[in-house]
C-alpha positions as CSV (number, residue, x, y, z in Angstrom):
1,M,-30.4,4.6,-42.5
2,S,-30.3,1.5,-44.7
3,D,-28.5,-1.7,-43.9
4,K,-26.1,-0.9,-46.6
5,D,-25.1,2.3,-44.8
6,Q,-24.6,0.7,-41.4
7,L,-21.2,-0.1,-40.1
8,K,-20.9,-3.6,-38.7
9,I,-18.1,-4.3,-36.1
10,V,-17.0,-7.7,-34.9
11,V,-16.9,-8.0,-31.1
12,K,-13.8,-9.7,-29.9
13,F,-14.8,-9.8,-26.2
14,M,-15.0,-13.5,-25.2
15,E,-15.9,-13.4,-21.5
16,F,-15.2,-11.9,-18.2
17,G,-13.4,-13.9,-15.6
18,W,-10.7,-14.0,-12.9
19,C,-7.0,-15.0,-13.1
20,D,-4.1,-15.3,-10.8
21,Y,-1.8,-12.4,-11.9
22,R,1.3,-14.7,-11.4
23,N,0.1,-16.8,-14.3
24,L,0.1,-13.8,-16.8
25,K,2.8,-13.3,-19.4
26,P,3.7,-9.9,-20.8
27,L,3.1,-9.5,-24.6
28,Q,4.6,-6.0,-25.1
29,G,8.2,-6.9,-24.4
30,N,10.3,-3.7,-24.3
31,L,7.6,-1.6,-26.1
32,K,7.0,0.5,-23.0
33,K,8.8,1.1,-19.7
34,L,7.7,2.0,-16.2
35,P,10.2,4.6,-14.7
36,D,10.6,4.9,-10.9
37,E,8.7,8.2,-10.8
38,L,5.6,6.7,-12.6
39,Y,5.9,3.5,-10.5
40,K,5.5,5.6,-7.4
41,K,2.4,7.3,-8.8
42,L,0.9,4.0,-9.8
43,K,1.4,2.7,-6.3
44,K,-0.2,5.8,-4.8
45,S,-3.2,5.5,-7.2
46,F,-3.8,1.9,-5.9
47,E,-3.6,3.1,-2.3
48,Q,-6.1,5.8,-3.0
49,K,-8.7,4.1,-5.2
50,G,-7.9,0.4,-5.1
51,M,-8.2,-1.7,-8.3
52,F,-11.3,-1.0,-10.4
53,V,-10.2,-1.6,-14.1
54,P,-9.8,-5.2,-15.3
55,F,-6.9,-6.5,-17.3
56,F,-7.3,-7.2,-21.0
57,V,-5.9,-10.7,-21.6
58,W,-5.4,-12.9,-24.7
59,R,-5.9,-16.6,-23.7
60,K,-3.7,-18.3,-26.3
61,N,-4.5,-21.7,-24.9
62,E,-5.4,-23.3,-21.6
63,E,-1.8,-22.8,-20.4
64,E,-0.7,-19.4,-21.8
65,Y,-2.3,-16.1,-20.8
66,Y,-0.9,-12.9,-22.4
67,I,-1.5,-9.3,-21.2
68,L,-2.9,-6.9,-23.8
69,D,-3.5,-4.1,-21.3
70,G,-2.2,-4.1,-17.7
71,H,1.6,-4.6,-18.1
72,G,2.4,-1.8,-15.6
73,R,-0.1,-3.0,-13.1
74,E,1.1,-6.6,-13.4
75,K,4.7,-5.6,-12.9
76,F,3.7,-3.6,-9.8
77,F,1.7,-6.6,-8.4
78,Q,4.6,-8.9,-8.9
79,N,7.2,-6.5,-7.4
80,E,5.1,-5.7,-4.4
81,N,3.7,-9.3,-4.0
82,V,0.3,-7.7,-3.8
83,I,-2.6,-9.4,-1.9
84,L,-6.0,-8.4,-3.3
85,E,-9.1,-8.1,-1.1
86,S,-12.1,-9.2,-3.1
87,N,-15.3,-11.1,-2.5
88,K,-15.0,-12.7,-5.9
89,G,-11.5,-14.1,-6.4
90,G,-8.6,-15.4,-4.5
91,H,-5.9,-13.2,-2.9
92,R,-3.9,-12.9,-6.1
93,D,-6.8,-13.1,-8.6
94,I,-7.5,-10.1,-10.8
95,P,-10.6,-9.3,-12.9
96,C,-9.9,-10.0,-16.6
97,I,-11.6,-9.4,-19.9
98,F,-10.6,-12.2,-22.2
99,I,-10.1,-11.0,-25.8
100,D,-10.4,-13.3,-28.9
101,A,-7.2,-13.0,-31.1
102,K,-6.4,-15.3,-34.0
103,N,-2.7,-15.5,-33.3
104,E,0.2,-13.6,-31.7
105,K,0.3,-11.1,-34.6
106,D,-3.4,-10.3,-34.2
107,A,-2.9,-9.9,-30.4
108,K,0.0,-7.5,-30.8
109,E,-2.0,-5.4,-33.2
110,M,-4.8,-5.2,-30.6
111,L,-2.2,-4.2,-28.0
112,L,-1.1,-1.3,-30.2
113,I,-4.7,-0.2,-30.6
114,I,-5.2,-0.2,-26.9
115,N,-2.1,1.9,-26.4
116,S,-3.0,4.3,-29.2
117,R,-4.9,7.6,-28.6
118,Y,-8.0,8.3,-30.7
119,Q,-9.3,11.2,-28.6
120,E,-7.8,14.4,-27.2
121,F,-8.8,16.3,-24.1
122,D,-11.1,19.3,-24.9
123,D,-12.2,21.0,-21.7
124,F,-10.0,19.3,-19.1
125,T,-10.3,22.2,-16.6
126,D,-14.1,22.0,-16.5
127,F,-14.2,18.3,-16.1
128,T,-11.8,18.3,-13.1
129,N,-12.9,21.5,-11.3
130,D,-14.2,19.4,-8.3
131,I,-11.2,17.0,-8.1
132,D,-8.3,17.6,-5.8
133,E,-5.2,19.0,-7.4
134,D,-2.9,16.5,-5.6
135,F,-5.0,13.6,-7.1
136,I,-4.6,15.0,-10.6
137,K,-0.9,15.5,-10.2
138,N,-0.5,11.8,-9.2
139,I,-2.3,10.4,-12.3
140,V,0.1,8.6,-14.6
141,N,0.6,10.1,-18.0
142,I,-2.7,11.8,-18.1
143,D,-2.0,13.3,-21.5
144,E,-1.7,9.8,-23.0
145,W,-5.0,8.4,-21.7
146,N,-7.1,6.6,-24.3
147,D,-10.8,6.0,-24.6
148,I,-10.4,2.2,-24.4
149,T,-9.2,1.7,-20.8
150,T,-11.1,4.6,-19.2
151,D,-14.5,4.2,-20.7
152,V,-16.7,3.9,-17.6
153,D,-19.6,2.6,-19.7
154,I,-17.7,-0.4,-20.8
155,I,-16.6,-1.3,-17.3
156,D,-20.1,-0.7,-15.9
157,N,-21.6,-3.1,-18.6
158,I,-19.1,-5.8,-17.6
159,Y,-20.3,-5.7,-14.0
160,N,-23.9,-5.1,-14.7
161,D,-25.7,-8.0,-12.8
162,E,-29.0,-7.2,-14.4
163,E,-27.7,-7.7,-18.0
164,E,-25.9,-10.8,-17.0
165,S,-29.0,-12.2,-15.4
166,Q,-31.0,-11.7,-18.6
167,E,-28.3,-13.4,-20.6
168,I,-28.3,-16.5,-18.3
169,D,-32.0,-16.6,-17.7
170,D,-32.8,-18.6,-20.8
171,K,-30.2,-21.2,-19.9
172,S,-30.9,-21.8,-16.2
173,K,-33.1,-21.4,-13.2
174,V,-32.3,-19.4,-10.2
175,I,-32.4,-20.6,-6.6
176,G,-31.8,-17.8,-4.2
177,D,-28.9,-15.8,-5.6
178,I,-27.2,-18.8,-7.3
179,Y,-27.8,-20.0,-10.8
180,E,-28.5,-23.8,-11.1
181,L,-27.2,-24.2,-14.6
182,N,-28.1,-27.0,-17.0
183,D,-25.2,-29.4,-17.7
184,A,-25.2,-28.5,-21.4
185,I,-24.7,-24.8,-20.5
186,L,-22.5,-25.3,-17.5
187,F,-19.9,-27.5,-19.1
188,E,-18.7,-27.5,-22.6
189,R,-17.8,-31.0,-23.8
190,A,-14.4,-31.8,-22.3
191,L,-11.7,-32.9,-24.7
192,N,-11.1,-36.3,-23.2
193,K,-12.5,-39.7,-24.0
194,Y,-14.5,-40.0,-20.7
195,D,-16.1,-36.5,-20.9
196,I,-14.8,-35.7,-17.5
197,P,-15.5,-31.9,-17.0
198,L,-12.6,-29.6,-17.4
199,L,-11.8,-27.2,-14.6
200,K,-11.3,-23.5,-15.6
201,K,-7.6,-22.6,-15.1
202,E,-8.4,-19.0,-14.4
203,M,-10.6,-20.2,-11.5
204,L,-7.9,-22.3,-9.9
205,T,-5.8,-21.0,-7.0
206,S,-3.0,-21.9,-4.6
207,I,-2.8,-22.7,-0.9
208,P,-1.6,-20.0,1.4
209,E,1.0,-20.5,4.1
210,P,1.2,-21.2,7.0
211,I,-1.8,-23.5,7.2
212,Q,-3.1,-26.0,9.7
213,V,-6.3,-28.1,10.0
214,Y,-8.9,-26.8,12.3
215,C,-9.8,-29.3,15.1
216,G,-11.4,-27.0,17.7
217,D,-14.7,-27.0,19.4
218,G,-16.6,-25.6,16.4
219,K,-17.3,-22.3,18.1
220,T,-13.9,-20.6,18.6
221,L,-10.6,-20.1,16.8
222,D,-7.1,-20.1,18.4
223,E,-6.4,-16.4,18.3
224,T,-2.7,-16.9,18.9
225,Y,-2.4,-18.6,15.6
226,K,-1.9,-16.1,12.8
227,G,-1.9,-18.4,9.8
228,F,-4.6,-19.9,7.6
229,W,-7.0,-22.8,8.4
230,L,-8.1,-25.9,6.6
231,F,-11.7,-26.6,7.5
232,L,-12.9,-30.2,6.8
233,K,-16.5,-30.8,5.8
234,G,-18.4,-32.5,8.7
235,C,-15.7,-31.8,11.3
236,Y,-17.2,-29.2,13.6
237,H,-16.5,-25.7,12.4
238,E,-20.0,-24.5,11.6
239,K,-20.0,-21.6,14.1
240,V,-16.5,-20.2,13.5
241,N,-15.3,-17.4,11.1
242,C,-14.1,-19.1,7.9
243,T,-12.9,-16.1,5.9
244,Q,-9.2,-17.1,6.5
245,G,-9.7,-20.7,5.6
246,I,-10.0,-23.3,2.9
247,L,-12.7,-26.0,2.8
248,G,-11.6,-29.5,2.2
249,F,-13.3,-32.9,2.1
250,Y,-10.7,-35.2,3.7
251,S,-13.2,-37.2,5.9
252,W,-15.5,-40.1,5.4
253,D,-17.3,-39.9,2.1
254,D,-20.7,-40.0,3.8
255,K,-19.8,-36.7,5.5
256,F,-19.9,-34.9,2.1
257,E,-22.1,-37.1,-0.2
258,A,-24.7,-34.3,0.0
259,V,-22.4,-32.0,-1.9
260,W,-23.1,-34.2,-4.9
261,N,-26.8,-34.9,-4.2
262,K,-27.6,-31.3,-3.3
263,T,-24.9,-29.2,-5.0
264,I,-26.8,-26.0,-5.2
265,E,-27.4,-26.0,-1.4
266,A,-23.7,-26.8,-0.9
267,V,-22.8,-23.7,-3.0
268,H,-25.1,-21.6,-0.9
269,N,-23.5,-22.8,2.4
270,I,-20.0,-22.3,1.0
271,K,-20.6,-18.8,-0.2
272,E,-22.3,-17.9,3.1
273,K,-19.3,-19.1,5.1
274,D,-17.0,-17.0,2.7
275,Y,-14.1,-19.5,2.5
276,M,-11.1,-18.3,0.6
277,S,-11.3,-21.3,-1.7
278,V,-12.3,-25.0,-1.7
279,I,-10.4,-28.2,-2.4
280,T,-12.5,-30.4,-4.7
281,P,-14.0,-33.5,-3.1
282,N,-11.9,-36.6,-2.6
283,F,-14.3,-39.3,-3.4
284,T,-12.6,-42.6,-2.4
285,I,-11.3,-44.9,-5.0
286,I,-9.7,-48.2,-4.0
287,P,-7.4,-50.6,-6.0
288,G,-9.4,-53.6,-7.3
289,E,-12.7,-51.7,-7.6
290,P,-14.3,-51.7,-11.1
291,I,-12.7,-49.2,-13.4
292,A,-16.2,-47.8,-14.3
293,W,-16.7,-47.0,-10.6
294,Q,-13.3,-45.3,-10.3
295,I,-14.0,-43.1,-13.4
296,W,-17.4,-42.2,-11.9
297,Q,-15.8,-41.0,-8.7
298,I,-13.3,-38.9,-10.6
299,Y,-16.1,-37.5,-12.8
300,R,-18.1,-36.5,-9.8
301,A,-15.1,-34.7,-8.2
302,R,-14.4,-32.7,-11.4
303,W,-18.1,-31.9,-12.0
304,I,-18.5,-30.5,-8.5
305,G,-15.3,-28.5,-8.9
306,R,-16.4,-27.0,-12.1
307,Y,-19.9,-26.2,-10.7
308,F,-18.2,-24.4,-7.8
309,Q,-16.2,-22.4,-10.3
310,E,-19.3,-21.4,-12.3
311,A,-20.8,-20.1,-9.0
312,G,-17.7,-17.9,-8.5
313,I,-15.8,-20.2,-6.0
314,Y,-12.1,-20.7,-6.5
315,V,-10.9,-24.3,-6.2
316,V,-7.8,-26.4,-5.7
317,P,-8.1,-29.8,-7.6
318,D,-7.8,-32.8,-5.4
319,V,-5.8,-35.6,-7.1
320,T,-6.2,-39.3,-6.3
321,W,-5.4,-42.6,-8.1
322,T,-5.2,-46.4,-7.5
323,D,-3.1,-48.6,-9.7
324,E,-1.4,-47.9,-13.1
325,R,-4.7,-48.4,-14.9
326,S,-6.2,-45.3,-13.2
327,F,-3.5,-43.1,-14.8
328,D,-5.6,-43.2,-17.9
329,F,-8.3,-41.1,-16.2
330,A,-7.2,-40.0,-12.7
331,F,-5.8,-36.6,-13.9
332,L,-8.3,-35.7,-16.6
333,G,-10.1,-32.4,-16.3
334,I,-7.2,-30.6,-14.6
335,P,-5.5,-28.0,-16.9
336,K,-1.8,-28.4,-17.2
337,G,0.2,-26.1,-15.0
338,P,-2.4,-25.4,-12.2
339,P,-1.3,-23.1,-9.4
340,C,-1.7,-26.0,-6.9
341,I,-3.0,-29.5,-6.6
342,S,-4.0,-31.2,-3.3
343,L,-3.1,-34.8,-2.3
344,Q,-4.2,-36.7,0.7
345,T,-2.0,-39.6,1.8
346,Q,-4.0,-41.3,4.6
347,N,-5.0,-44.3,2.4
348,I,-1.4,-45.2,1.2
349,E,-0.4,-48.7,2.3
350,L,3.1,-47.7,3.6
351,S,3.5,-51.1,5.2
352,S,3.3,-52.6,1.7
353,Q,6.1,-52.3,-0.9
354,V,3.4,-52.5,-3.6
355,G,1.6,-49.6,-2.0
356,K,4.7,-47.5,-1.9
357,E,5.5,-48.3,-5.6
358,L,2.0,-47.3,-6.7
359,H,2.3,-44.0,-4.8
360,E,5.7,-43.2,-6.3
361,K,4.5,-44.0,-9.8
362,G,1.4,-41.9,-9.3
363,V,3.4,-38.9,-8.1
364,K,5.6,-39.2,-11.2
365,E,2.6,-39.5,-13.5
366,L,0.7,-36.5,-12.0
367,V,3.8,-34.3,-12.3
368,K,4.2,-35.5,-15.9
369,Q,0.5,-35.1,-16.9
370,I,-0.4,-32.0,-14.8
371,E,2.8,-30.1,-14.1
372,P,1.5,-28.4,-11.0
373,Q,3.2,-25.3,-9.6
374,Q,2.6,-26.3,-6.0
375,I,1.5,-29.5,-4.1
376,F,-0.5,-29.4,-1.0
377,I,-0.3,-32.6,1.1
378,Y,-2.7,-33.7,3.8
379,G,-1.6,-36.7,5.8
380,S,-0.3,-38.3,9.0
381,P,2.9,-37.0,10.6
382,S,4.2,-40.6,10.7
383,S,4.4,-40.7,6.9
384,K,5.6,-37.2,6.3
385,E,9.3,-38.0,5.8
386,Y,8.6,-40.7,3.3
387,I,5.9,-38.8,1.4
388,L,8.0,-35.7,1.0
389,S,10.9,-37.8,-0.3
390,T,8.7,-38.8,-3.2
391,I,8.1,-35.3,-4.4
392,P,10.4,-34.0,-7.1
393,R,13.1,-31.7,-5.8
394,G,12.4,-28.1,-6.4
395,L,8.6,-28.5,-6.6
396,P,7.1,-26.2,-3.9
397,T,5.3,-28.4,-1.3
398,I,3.0,-27.5,1.7
399,W,2.4,-30.2,4.4
400,C,-0.6,-30.2,6.6
401,D,-1.0,-32.7,9.5
402,S,-4.3,-34.6,9.5
403,W,-7.3,-33.8,11.6
404,I,-7.0,-37.0,13.7
405,S,-3.3,-36.4,14.4
406,K,-3.9,-32.8,15.5
407,R,-6.8,-34.0,17.8
408,R,-4.4,-36.5,19.3
409,E,-1.8,-33.9,19.7
410,K,-4.2,-31.8,21.7
411,G,-5.5,-34.7,23.7
412,M,-8.9,-34.5,22.0
413,Y,-9.0,-37.9,20.4
414,D,-8.9,-41.4,21.8
415,K,-5.6,-43.1,21.0
């Protein structure tokens, strides 16, 4: 066959990733409906087989994600407040295929193609002769299946680690089972004047409730507590089960400086402990320090956060600032509308009116620039009432008493 006779098709598949289903927006409007009878069948199918087909998503921009395929599943997840069990994403993160569309009209046309039928069943009986009849009866609208969302070869290729390894191999070197990527490959140039790395919105997550900081002996967990844990780097939790916890860096900087110096080793340790997610490092910045140094600290925090994301780790961005000059760079690299941001308040000079004013201005600025959906606050109980009073009314907030205060409460720390 000559080149002239060959059919060339443009691939609109951008990338595979993970996304919190609560951030997705429906594109189909009232095009299709999900009756109660089919809703029950959909629920039963998830109970039987779990989730194994990704959503098709059009990422209009860094803030807007529209569903091309998966409207019924998204509605079901929202209604049932579904918690997903996966070793890849957070508890509400779904696998997504991001599709390249020029505009909304182009995306809608793709949606119609996905929901169209280009094949008909030929020998249905022969194909299903070893499948239980009850299972077949539960399948939703089997006569309207299409070859796009049920093509096993497509799904297999998406998850094919061998092919992915070959694609990455030219761009990186492998240490263990983690890719140590070159900066040029790992981070596209951020759209800000300081080139602070941009965190991937689909790899951001929220903080679960209830949550408290772990301050035990490093060997056991309080089994009477049924919530989630905040484990702090360098604060004695190396021998406990961390699968129901988040890793944070609210301790002295020297406790976690190695995360910057030996990031690949830190990734190995984090993945081995299997934390739910990680709060990005809180490198200390102090009013009066050179601006160049403050920018460098923010740069390092975002760089590490993005590196974690590229290694498959979900993160919550830590936010910190000093005076009004820092508002120029302190919030860069965080996509607008993140599921959650984290804020530690131990360094606020509450005895100083100037310190309070800088905190209050900073809170207003972060809400203006970032528009977070949730704020997680780590601090001393003595400042809780004041700190919470500075958060805009209606913005969901989670408070977590500090490690030192919990140690004192338990009689484990010198007063």
